[in-house]
Structure formats: C-alpha cells, structure tokens
Steps between C-alpha positions, in 0.01 A plus 500: 500500500667474172750698308568489122825595331470781246573364150689724274321630188812458283617150443847407627782468253473195272772283362457683170566834676812362656612357160437828317705699755791259477484488125504879467782530752697264280410709188630815669820326586531384136458852369746641750791273419460534130772719338416866467350605167723736306312791364782670307425814702744438773243393749439112509197375680393174661158332491471484878230770535315339215471176720411704799214697340375196311468313838272772627303550187433131451460382870345805660631702789532238771646208308716740286642657821574161635664371184740809499557461876586129460751590223664763719504255795680238282756751384563626854542145611787441255341378183672666203185644360553870527612708193807342340477187713595674828352426836522591870331712760754780427293599195241639753762744646666609172430762241239301317301404808234753423419321171465164681278636763278666238449180299231331717325841554493549123358147443236558766391836343480378143315186627249717693428718203452208267292303750272794577437526126513121437223518244746696293808279583530436129522872420859579396473867576369426860770249580783706339396815682475314829852365458648827399322674798633236734852535372512871550312489831753267661791381281602842363436665843652262760790411267644841452426611863709204621768580248525853633530363852733199457711624212541850641350647189320838464126439499457655145794294372346191632172558326683598171696180524191302545316684213750328259293178550157649411500392131588143593228496762240621239603206276484253788154625588377454146631142499341447845163623397509291179579181704267575783197578282567183309508292822162657611348419167600142547406486877226748553439399862862523607449824711172379654562386860259241621266596779302275735121553458258487775387154392856371505536633864171343606589168343858488639555320824603728787775328706536796723136489629469399861213452735463516872 
C-alpha cells in the first residue's frame, strides 16, 4: 500500500517573492514618513497611498497585500513608519484606523485587476482606473466610516471631510500608473506566478511516499 503527497500546483514563495514584499513594505514606509506635500488649496497630502497602490499594481494581489500588511505590522510594533513618523498599535483604534485597514485591501484589489489583465499591465488607463477604483472601494469608504464612528462625526460630514482628498488621490493614481506601467515594461513577467507542470511533479522526488 502506498500513499503519495499531493503537490501544490502553485510554486511556494521564492526568495525573490520575499525580497519584493520586504522592499515594497520599505517603500511604503518611506512614502509615509515623507513630509506632506503642500497643494496651496489648504489640503496637504502624503504619498502613502501612492506606495500602497503601487505595491499592488506591481506585485499583484497576494504579494501586494503582504507588503502592505508587513508595513502595518512594523508600524504597530513600534517602528516610526506611519504618517509623520508616528508608530504604535493605538493607530488601529483611532480616528484614522479605517484608512490603515483599507490599505491592504486596496492593494489586493488593484493587484487583482492588473493581474487578471496582465497582458495589458503596461496600459496606463487600465492601471490608473484600477487604482482609482480600489481607492474609492476601500480607502474612501472605510476611512470616513471609521471617522464617523471614532471621531463622533455625522456620517455625511465624515464623507465630506474625506472628499477633500479626492484631487490628491487622483494625482497619486496618475503617478502610480506611470511608475507601475514603466516597471511592467521593464519586467514583463513580474506578475506571472510560476506553476509546477505535470513533468515537474513526475520528476520530483516524493519524500512523503510510503509503502507497506
């Protein structure tokens, strides 16, 4: 009698996957601690969401989600990598917690859209639209909902407050799409996840096989 372990079709994470997740977590941290950009319209904005959406658009849904989650875990653990160089678990119970929770979800969604259309990953319109859709699906939804809850704001006031950041987010999505499409032109296979073929599985030794 013999049993054979089932080999996964999708290859396990590689050293490159781990390196990319860590690198983009560091990139998000860098964009978060940079000084806010003054617009002259009374609403400064940071590049944090640029880094978040770029991670998803470049790495795809899983690695993008993990990169943002790693960034959030580092900030919660005490690294001064949240906006303005702040840190601590308290950020996840405060008025801006909704935005933080939305970040990995937004990265996953933009990554999913781009990966499903990876043959068009160099198409600016596709990537820009995916980023904008992800921003409004999560960042500009969970953010103001949490503001209304934690800051004791009227729901309409919370969404009107959040709407002040729409122009900045449009600009950041334009920049994100420009960078992401350039990366995919340079590395066209970046979104392709390796899969084990039937020949690979047949040729691979099976340490889990037993006989009786």
